[in-house]
N, C-alpha and C positions, 0 to 999 in steps of 0.2 A: 271355575267354569271352565268347560272343556273347549271353548270357542273364545278367540279374541272379538269376533264379531257375528252378529246375527242380522240378516237382511230379511225384512218382512214384507211381503208382497201380497196385497188385496187383488185378487182376480174376480172380474164379472164379465163373462164373454170377451175375454182377453187373449184368446188363442193366437191371433195374429199379431199382436203386440209382444207377446212372449217369444213367438218365434223370431221376430226381428230385432228386438232390443236385448235378449237374454240367451243369444246364441253362443256366447264365448263360455268356456267352462268356468264353473265357479271353483276357486281354489278349496283345497281339501280342508283348509283351517277357517273357512268361512261357512257358517250354517246359513242356508237359504230357506226360509219358509214361506209357502205359498197357502195363502187362506182363500179357498175358492167359494164364492157367496153364491152357491147353487147356480153355477153357469149352465145354460143349455148348450154350449159349444164344447169343444175339446180342451178347455183351459187347463183342466185338472190332469189331464193325459199328457199334454203338451209340458207342463210345468214338470212332472215327473220324469219325463224323457230328459229334460234339459238339467235333472239333477236336483231338483227341490224336493223338500219334505212337504208334501201336500196335505193340508187339513181340508176335508170335504164338509161343508156346511149343508143342512137339508132345506135350508131357505136362505134368502137374502137378509142378513140382519143389519146390512148397511157398512158404510166404510169405517166408523169409529168402532163399533162393536167388534168387526172382523179383525181390525188392527188389535184390539185387546185379546181376541183369541191368539194371534200369533204371538203377542207379548207374553201371554202366560205360559207358553211353550218353548220361549226363547231360552237359551242357554249361553248366550254371549255375553262378554263383559261390557261391549258396545253394541248399541242396537241402531239400525236405520231402517225407517219405513220409506220404501222405494216404490214407486208407481210401476206398473207394467211396462209402461212406454219410456222408461228411463234406462239408459245404457251406465251401468255402474264401472266406474274406473278402479277396478280392484287394486291396482298398484298404490292408489292414493290411499287405502284404508288405514295403514299405519300411521301416516302423517294427519289424517283426519282424526284418529283417536288422540293424538298429540293436542290437536287444537281444540277438541272437546275438553280434554283435561285442563289446558291453559286458560280456557274462557269460563268453564264450570256451568254450562247451560246447555242449550240446543244450538246445533250448528247445521247449515245447509249450504252445499256447494252452490256456485254460482252456475245456473243451468242456460245452457245454450239450445237455439233451435236447430233443426235439421240443416239449416243453410249456414250455421255458425254464428248467427247474431245471438247476442245475450238477451235472455229472457229476463223479464221484471219479477223475478220469484222473491226479491225482497221487498217488503211493503213498509209504508208508514202507519200511522195511527189509522184503524179501520172505521174512520168517521164515514156515517152515511152519506155526507155530501161527496167525500171523496170517492167512494164506492159509485156513486152515480155519475159523476164527472168522469171517472175512469171508463166507463162502458160508452159514454157518448162523445168524449172529445180526447184527442191526443195533443192538445196543444196548450191546455190552461196551465197556470202556475200550481194549481191545486194538483193536477195530475202529475206534474214532474216532482212534487215534494212527496208524493205518496208512492211512486215507483223507485225502488232503490236497487242499484247495481254495484257490483263490487269487480274493481278492475283486477287483471292478473296479478297475484301476488297481494292484493288488498284484502283486509278483513273490515267489515263495517257492521256495527250494531244496527239492527233492525226491529220493528215492533213486532212483525209477524212474518213468516215464510209461508209459500204456498205449499200445500201438503205433498206435492210430488216426491220431495225427498226431505225429511227430518230426521236428524241423528242426535244422539246423545248417549250418555251412560246408562247401562241397565239400572243404576242406582237412581239417576235422575227420572227416568218414566216410572220407577217404582215410588218415588216421592210424590210425584204428580198424579199418581194413581191411573196412568194410562190416558187414554181418550174419553172425551165425555160423550157417552152413548145416547145422549139426548138428540145428538146431531145425527142423522142418518146418513147424510152427506152434505157437504159444504158448511162452512165457517167453524169446523172442528180445528181447522189449522190455525185460526185466529185464537180460538179459546185457549189452545193448548200453550199458545206462545205467551198469551197474557197470564196464564197461571204459571209459567216458568218465570217470567219477570217478577210476579208478585212473590214468588219463593226465593227470590234474590239470585236467580240464574238466568243470565242474560241470553238473548237470541243473537246469533251471530251469522251473517252471510260471508262466506269464504272464498275469495276470487281465485285463490291458488288452487282451488278444485274446480274442474269445469266439465260437468257431465251433460251429455246430450239428453234432451227431453222432447219426445214428439208430441208437442203440446197440442191437445184438440179439445177446446172448451165445449161440453155438450150443449150449452146453453146459447152458443153462438147462432145457431139456427133453431128456430121455434120446433121444440117438441114438448108435448104436455108434461111428460113425466120428470125430465130434469128442471123444467121450471118450477112445477109443483114442490119438488125436493127443495129447491133454492129458496123459494118464497118462504116454506115452512121453516128451514133453518135461519133465514134472515129475521123471522118474528121472534124466534127463540132467542137468537143470539142478543139482537136489541132490547129484548126484555130483560136479559140477564145483564147488559152492559148498556143501560140507558144514556150514560154519559156520551157515548159515542153518536148519538142522534143529536146532542146539542154542540159538542165539540168543544174546541177552546179551552178555557180554564176548567170547566167541568171534567173534561178527560185528562188535563195534565195534573189536577188535584188527586183524582183516583188512581193515576198510573204515573207517578213522578219519575221514577227510574227509566221506564220505557220511553216516555215523553222527553226526557232531558238527553237521552242519549242515541236515540233512533237516527240513523244516518252518519253518526260519527264513527272515526276510525279508534279502535281501542288503544288506549294510552296517548292518544293526541291531545 
């Protein structure tokens, strides 16, 4: 493969985010592919100006399907799916590749907010109760066991990672057959992590890598379209994985490796 790394970014009306978070030059040995999901702004033009190879889609196929379009075109030995509002620390990529090889599955850096605080991009089991509590409370024990952080220099197993940055080897993504296109947007990150664990490939949050993510949850404010997509994906996800509706032993029996290791430090 001609590149050690391919970065894949799905853009949808993301021109301002690309300008802000991708202004640093991409190294010559890093392939950056932007899949433009039929944006109505200048996302494709901005990405090209910033050095990306742009694949223009004639309609919005959704996040998962667009990720797979980028994956099919990727030529890197390692792949990272990176949102438009994430600043990639290019100097981390060689060590990130070693971390992926050492753990053998999916790895996400610890993401940080614009103000430097850690984001909860590592997560525990996607129980329906945990999701509900996470949206309505910041204090409960359920909430604190659901959100996983990695300290600087620390690695922790996680059940799943927010899809803002998900990295792995090209061989791993090929074995997983990419992203499940039944999810237009939302819940695809939970699904790919579950499939990775089931295939014997753990999911790790790596605190030695700390990348800025200008996180803006579209469903934080009521707009019909994001909520419609979230509810549709929620129904599909819990239909595929009903054990997470009930939780407890049901989920643990179906996902023993992820359940036993989530939150733990590898090798501890």
